[in-house]
C-alpha positions as CSV (number, residue, x, y, z in Angstrom):
1,M,30.2,-96.4,-50.8
2,P,29.4,-93.1,-52.6
3,A,27.4,-92.0,-49.6
4,I,30.3,-92.8,-47.3
5,A,32.6,-90.8,-49.6
6,D,30.2,-87.8,-49.6
7,R,30.0,-87.9,-45.8
8,R,33.8,-87.9,-45.6
9,A,34.0,-84.9,-48.0
10,I,31.5,-83.0,-45.9
11,S,33.3,-83.8,-42.6
12,N,36.6,-82.6,-44.1
13,T,35.1,-79.3,-45.3
14,G,34.8,-77.6,-41.9
15,P,38.5,-78.1,-40.9
16,A,39.6,-77.0,-44.4
17,L,37.6,-73.8,-44.3
18,F,38.7,-72.9,-40.8
19,A,42.4,-73.6,-41.7
20,G,42.0,-71.5,-44.8
21,A,40.5,-68.5,-43.0
22,L,43.3,-68.7,-40.4
23,S,45.9,-69.0,-43.1
24,G,44.5,-65.9,-44.8
25,V,44.8,-63.9,-41.6
26,A,48.4,-65.2,-41.2
27,G,49.2,-64.1,-44.7
28,L,47.8,-60.6,-44.1
29,L,49.9,-60.2,-40.9
30,V,53.1,-61.3,-42.8
31,F,52.3,-58.8,-45.5
32,L,51.8,-56.0,-43.0
33,V,54.9,-56.7,-40.9
34,V,57.2,-57.1,-43.9
35,H,55.7,-54.0,-45.5
36,H,56.2,-52.1,-42.2
37,F,59.9,-52.8,-42.0
38,W,60.8,-53.0,-45.7
39,I,58.6,-50.4,-47.4
40,M,56.3,-48.3,-45.1
41,P,53.7,-48.9,-42.4
42,I,50.2,-49.4,-43.7
43,W,48.5,-50.8,-40.6
44,F,45.4,-48.7,-41.3
45,I,44.3,-51.5,-43.7
46,L,44.2,-54.1,-40.9
47,P,40.5,-53.9,-39.9
48,P,39.1,-54.3,-43.5
49,G,42.1,-56.5,-44.3
50,L,41.1,-59.1,-41.7
51,A,37.7,-59.5,-43.1
52,I,38.9,-59.7,-46.7
53,A,41.8,-62.1,-45.8
54,S,39.4,-64.4,-43.8
55,L,36.9,-64.6,-46.7
56,G,39.6,-65.1,-49.2
57,G,41.2,-67.7,-47.1
58,L,37.9,-69.7,-47.1
59,S,38.2,-70.2,-50.8
60,I,41.9,-71.3,-50.4
61,G,40.9,-73.7,-47.7
62,W,38.0,-75.1,-49.7
63,A,40.4,-75.8,-52.6
64,Y,42.9,-77.4,-50.2
65,G,40.1,-79.6,-48.8
66,E,39.5,-80.9,-52.4
67,L,43.1,-81.6,-53.2
68,H,44.9,-82.4,-49.9
69,H,44.3,-86.2,-50.3
70,R,46.2,-86.1,-53.7
71,L,49.2,-84.3,-52.2
72,P,52.2,-86.0,-50.6
73,A,52.5,-86.4,-46.8
74,R,53.9,-83.7,-44.7
75,P,56.4,-82.1,-44.8
76,W,56.4,-82.4,-48.6
77,R,52.8,-81.4,-48.6
78,H,53.9,-77.9,-47.6
79,V,56.2,-77.8,-50.6
80,A,53.6,-79.2,-53.0
81,W,50.8,-76.8,-51.9
82,A,53.1,-73.7,-51.9
83,S,54.3,-74.7,-55.4
84,L,50.7,-75.0,-56.6
85,V,49.8,-71.6,-55.2
86,A,52.8,-70.0,-56.8
87,L,52.1,-71.7,-60.1
88,T,48.7,-69.9,-60.3
89,L,50.5,-66.6,-60.3
90,A,53.5,-67.5,-62.4
91,P,51.9,-66.6,-65.8
92,S,50.7,-63.3,-64.4
93,I,54.2,-62.4,-63.2
94,A,55.7,-63.3,-66.6
95,L,53.1,-61.3,-68.5
96,A,53.6,-58.3,-66.2
97,E,57.3,-58.3,-66.9
98,L,56.9,-58.8,-70.7
99,G,54.4,-56.0,-71.1
100,P,54.9,-52.3,-70.7
101,A,54.9,-51.1,-67.2
102,L,51.7,-49.5,-65.8
103,F,53.3,-47.9,-62.8
104,D,56.0,-45.2,-62.7
105,A,58.3,-45.9,-59.8
106,D,59.7,-42.4,-59.8
107,T,56.4,-40.5,-59.6
108,G,54.4,-43.1,-57.8
109,D,51.6,-42.8,-60.3
110,L,50.4,-44.5,-63.4
111,R,52.7,-44.0,-66.4
112,P,51.7,-41.2,-68.8
113,G,49.1,-42.3,-71.3
114,T,47.9,-45.2,-69.2
115,D,44.2,-44.9,-68.5
116,L,42.0,-46.8,-66.1
117,V,40.5,-48.9,-69.0
118,T,43.9,-50.1,-69.8
119,V,44.7,-50.9,-66.2
120,A,41.4,-52.8,-65.8
121,T,41.9,-54.7,-69.0
122,R,45.4,-55.8,-68.1
123,F,44.3,-56.8,-64.6
124,A,41.6,-59.0,-66.1
125,T,43.6,-60.6,-68.9
126,E,47.0,-60.8,-67.3
127,L,46.2,-61.4,-63.7
128,L,42.7,-62.7,-63.0
129,L,42.1,-64.9,-66.0
130,P,45.4,-66.7,-66.0
131,A,45.2,-67.3,-62.2
132,A,41.7,-68.8,-62.5
133,V,42.6,-70.9,-65.5
134,V,45.8,-72.3,-64.0
135,G,44.0,-73.0,-60.7
136,A,41.2,-74.8,-62.6
137,L,43.6,-76.9,-64.6
138,A,45.5,-77.9,-61.5
139,G,42.3,-79.0,-59.8
140,W,41.1,-80.8,-62.9
141,C,44.4,-82.8,-63.2
142,L,44.6,-83.7,-59.5
143,A,41.0,-84.3,-58.5
144,G,38.6,-84.0,-61.5
145,R,35.8,-81.6,-62.6
146,R,34.3,-80.7,-59.2
147,A,37.7,-79.6,-57.9
148,A,38.4,-77.6,-61.1
149,W,35.9,-74.9,-60.5
150,I,36.7,-74.7,-56.8
151,T,40.5,-74.4,-57.4
152,G,39.8,-71.9,-60.2
153,L,37.9,-69.7,-57.8
154,A,40.7,-70.0,-55.3
155,G,43.2,-68.9,-58.0
156,L,41.0,-65.9,-58.8
157,V,40.7,-64.9,-55.2
158,F,44.4,-65.3,-54.4
159,A,45.2,-63.1,-57.5
160,L,42.8,-60.4,-56.2
161,G,44.3,-60.6,-52.7
162,P,48.1,-61.1,-52.3
163,G,48.7,-60.9,-56.1
164,H,46.9,-57.6,-56.8
165,N,50.2,-55.7,-57.2
166,I,51.6,-57.9,-59.9
167,P,50.4,-55.9,-62.9
168,L,51.4,-52.6,-61.2
169,L,54.9,-53.6,-60.2
170,G,55.7,-55.5,-63.5
171,G,58.5,-53.9,-65.3
172,T,59.6,-51.7,-62.4
173,P,62.4,-52.0,-59.8
174,G,59.8,-53.0,-57.2
175,A,58.9,-56.2,-59.0
176,A,61.6,-58.3,-57.3
177,Q,60.6,-56.8,-53.9
178,G,57.0,-57.6,-54.6
179,A,57.9,-61.2,-55.6
180,L,59.8,-61.8,-52.4
181,L,57.0,-60.3,-50.3
182,L,54.5,-62.6,-52.1
183,A,56.8,-65.6,-51.5
184,S,56.9,-64.8,-47.8
185,I,53.1,-64.7,-47.7
186,I,52.8,-68.0,-49.5
187,V,55.3,-69.8,-47.3
188,V,53.7,-68.7,-44.0
189,A,50.1,-69.1,-45.1
190,T,50.9,-72.6,-46.4
191,F,52.4,-73.7,-43.2
192,V,49.4,-72.4,-41.2
193,L,46.9,-74.0,-43.6
194,V,48.5,-77.4,-43.7
195,E,49.3,-77.7,-40.0
196,T,46.0,-76.3,-38.8
197,H,44.1,-78.7,-41.1
198,A,46.2,-81.6,-40.0
199,Q,45.6,-80.9,-36.3
200,L,41.8,-80.4,-36.7
201,S,41.5,-83.5,-38.9
202,R,43.4,-85.6,-36.3
203,R,41.0,-84.5,-33.5
204,R,38.0,-85.6,-35.7
């Protein structure tokens, strides 16, 4: 029986990784399109962004492959996964709002007296660490120790990717705009991930 379970886990990994990479690309495209019309065009980041989003999506897909059997059936699976992803960034958003702003919305630069060491420290302690810990705890509660480090890695990667602006926008008028943009990315990427994985798994 353990051998059969291992084979099933391995056979599920491929679809999950592919679906994750595709969802990463979808999230990037949503980000660029919304940014184009709502803020400013930044299409120059597309070539490196595709590589980064694909690699980042692999970690998200890996985590989904570990947890999807513990999630409700579609369409509620979309809601559950999007909520889990949002939960990994919720502490970071709260910490960014409670702490002093790093970014000066009027000048477009760091606030006076804010050095790079401070920025790096707050990124590590208020964004990366909470996202990794929350991701790991979610994986542990849903699927055990193996899933914990995989989902912790996914939380870290997601914070570095779509969540990277959270510490900079915290405490500024752009925080609400950033949160809506992040929500759009999560919703679309979740749909692509869940539906692509379901289609690939059905074919297998």
